[in-house]
TIKOLBA-8349 format. One record per residue: residue in one letter; x, y, z of N, C-alpha, C in turn. Coordinates in pm, whole numbers, plus 50000, padded with zeros to 5 digits. Example, Ala and Ser with C-alpha at 12.3 -4.5 7.8 and 13.67 -1.06 7.14 Angstrom:
<sites>
a513194943150780512304955050780513204967050780s512854977550708513674989450714512905000350787
</sites>
This chain:
<sites>
x146195411324098146645415723945146725426523966x146075433424035146035451923971147325457824087x148045451024089149175455024125150425450924059x150125443524000151385442323844151615451623789x153145455123743153055465723690152725465023528x152275450923487152135448323326150545449823347x150095452823229148745456323174148485446023080x147345437523123147395427022996146135429722912x146025435622780145155432722699144995423622576x144055425622492143785415922399144905420522287x145125431322269146875436322169148255427822239x147815428122374149555423022434149615431322583x150635427722603151165434622758151605449422758x151755457922805151485469422815152165474022938x153475480922989153955484823093153085499323174x152405500123292151075508423285152565521323322x153725520323381154715533123403154925537023277x154985529423150156025534823039154565547822996x153455543022991152295552722930152855567723049x152505564723116152565580523238154055586423184x155015578023176156165583423141156155590222961x155575584722901155335587522766154465601922787x153485599422897152655613722865153795626222908x154535620723030155475634223038156315637522961x156815625822843157655629622750156965639922649x155505632522647154825644922513154695660822589x154525662122728154215677422748155975681422760x157185671222795158435678322771158535686222632x158255674822529158405680422404157375693922361x156295692422395155435705322370156275717022422x156535717922538157185727422638158385729222508x159455722322492160645722722414159855733622322x159025730222205158685735222103157905747822100x157235752822218156935764022247157435772022302x159015767822374160175777522406160975783322258x161385771522183161605774922062161035785621973x159495780721956158475789021893158485806521965x158855805022068158915818922154160525825622112x161295818722098162705823922062162755825821929x161915820621837161765826121678161005833421679x159765836521758158975847821800159875863221793x161035861021918161655868121977162325878021846x163065867621783164225870021701163425874321561x162025871421520161545879821375161235893521474x160605893821567160445909321593161695917221619x163025912921663164365916421629164405921621477x164355912721392164725913921283163265926421230x162505923721247161695931921194162235949121268x162215947021392162875960221446164015968021369x165055957321309166605958921263165715968021093x165345962421051164335963120931163865980520902x163265983321016162615997020992163566005021042x164496004321130165656009421161166626015521032x166866004520967167466000620824167076013120730x165516011520711164886022220680164876032320658x164526037120821164876047520855166176056120826x167306047320845168566053020821168766054720707x168546046820564168376055520475167866063520434x166586065920479165676079320416166616090320473x167146089020602168156102620663169296104420567x170096092320525171126096720425170766101520294x169266096020267168986100020145168666113520155x167996117020268167656132520266168716139020285x170056137720348170966143120367171826146620223x171616137520141172406137620026171506149119939x169946146919938169506156619842169596169119921x169986171120042169936188720113171266189020046x172506180320043173926185920013173726192219870x172926183319796172916189519659172006201319609x171076202519664170006215219671171026228319728x172016226019851172436233819882173766239819792x174206231419671175256232119624174746235619513x173686237919447173016240819327172516257519349x171936261419491171626271519552172546279519543x173556274419556174976283319586175576285419443x175506281819369175506285219218174886297219155x173536297319220172226308319187173016321919199x173636321719380173996331319433175026343319339x176106336519271176786347219182175866353119058x175096348619015174316357318913173526365018985x172696363719071171966370719111173146387919207x174016385519266175176395219273175266401719119x175616394819051176006401518905174576410218863x173386405918861172326411718835172426427318952x172346425319072171976436019180173536444619116x174056444719066175746450519032175106458218897x174496448918796173806459218672172796468018734x171926464518805171246476318855171536488218914x172986485718977173536498119040174066505118989x174916501618844175156511618738174736519718665x173056517918648172196522318573172496529118422x173576518418365173676520818254172526512318122x172176519018019171616509417935169986514217943x169966522017990168596530117976167326519718065x166476523218076164966519218116164716507018105x164696504817973163976492817908165296479518006x166346483917943167526471718033167026471118149x167196481518229166996484518361165876471818400x164546477018336163476464418371163706452918348x164476448918222164166439718219165206428918322x166186437318344167016431518462166226431718621x165796438218632164776441518773163906429918806x163276428918643161926417418628162786403618676x164086399418591165226385518618165556385818783x166066399318810166236393018943165236393519027x163876397319013162626394919101162266380119091x162666373118980162266359118894163256352118997x164646355518994165436348019068165356345919224x164986360619296164506361619415163666352019483x162446351519353161526342519379161906329719423x162536325219293163196310719296163626307419423x164486317419460165796313119554164446313119713x163406321919726162556324819802161786310419808x161066303819735160336291219709161186285619788x163046284419763163396271519817163916278919965x163476284120031163336287820119164796295320178x165676300520076166646312520080166356324920086x167056328820242166486345020273167986355820258x167886363620224168636372620264168836377320394x170116381020460170626382520606170646396220563x169856404520657169646421020641171076424120786x172016429820761172876430920862173416447820830x173096454620731173626468720736172946476320848x173706487020942173246491621023172886480821163x173556472121145173416458921286174706462521284x175106457821453176156454421503176976437521428x178156439121421178926431921296178606419521394x178286405621326178946393121383179176383121301x180086378921345181356371421266180366353721213x179246353021308178216342821253177886342921139x177556353821068176646353820965177196363920857x178546373220887178896382320813180806379120830x180846385820716182616382320669182896395320663x183826407020744184336418620732185646413420603x185216423820549185816426920398187086442420420x186596446520495187266461820503186646467120649x187236481420693186716487020796186846501820711x185736512120774185816526620722185636532320832x186186544020822186006552420963184576562920953x183846560520986182446564521015181846571121170x181816580921116181426592121239179726595121280x179256594621386178486590521407177736574821458x178486567321403177856552021409178956544521473x178516540321557179036529321708180096519521573x181166520621712181836509821596181646495321622x182066488721538181906477121468180326473421460x180036487121357178336483621322178556482021150x177916477221130177826471220953177436485320888x178386493820815178006504820702177906503220570x178366493120542178186487720388178196474520371x177176469920244177546454220216177686453720135x178836447820074179486443719928179006432519874x178526419519978177426407819924176766407019995x175276407220009174636399520056174736386720110x174386384420270174646369520287173306361520304x173216350720280171786341720221171806332020357x170536328720422170356315220498169646304420427x169866292220436168416283620373167966275620513x167066278320532166126277720664166706289120748x167586271520900168356279920976169596278220925x170276275720853171516269920790171976284020719x173416285920721173966296220650174296291220544x173706297720438174386297120278175706303320261x175556314520307176796324220243176716332220326x177896335020391178346349720495177896359820411x177536373720455177566382820428179036392720415x179476398920315180776406220315180316421420309x181066422320442180656437720501181616448020463x181986459420487182766472320558182046477020685x182906473820788182536472920919183156490721011x182396499721071182746508021133184096511321210x185016516321198186286516921303186346534721324x186746532321479186416547321542188406553721434x187676565321425188996570121328189926576421437x191106566521494192496569421534193126586521497x192756592421546193816607821497194546611221624
</sites>
C-alpha cells in the first residue's frame, strides 16, 4: 500500500501528490505576493521622490517670485535717491535743509545696502556697456578715449545682478 497514491486516514482519503502540489502552489502565491509588494514599494519610492521634487520646484518658483517683487520695489526707490542727490548738488536752502536731506539720503543708502544693493563706480573707468549706458560724449583732453568722465545717474547692482545701468558721459577725441 505504500505505492498507493491514496493515503487513507480516519478523516478520509487524500492523494499525496495533491499535498505536494498545494505546497508548491502556496510557495508560488507567496512569491507573487512578494513581487507585488516589491513593485508597490518601488512605486512608493517614486512617489516620494516626485513629491520631494515638487516641493523643491515650488520653493524655487516662490523664491523667484519673491526676488522679482523685491527687485521691482527696489527699482522704485532709485528715483527717490536720485532726487536727493540732485537736491544736495544744488546747495539751495541752507545748511539745515542740506543736513536733513543728507540724513535722508544716508537712510535710503543704508536701506538699499541692507537689501544687497550696491552703487556701481564707473567714473574714471573704461566705458563698459554691460553696466553703463552712454547718454553723451565729451571732448576731454588728457583722458583716454572711452573713459567715463561724468556720471549723470548712478548704476546699481542687486547682488551679482544689474539692477539699473549707470547713465554716463564718455570721453571722445576731439576731431579738429
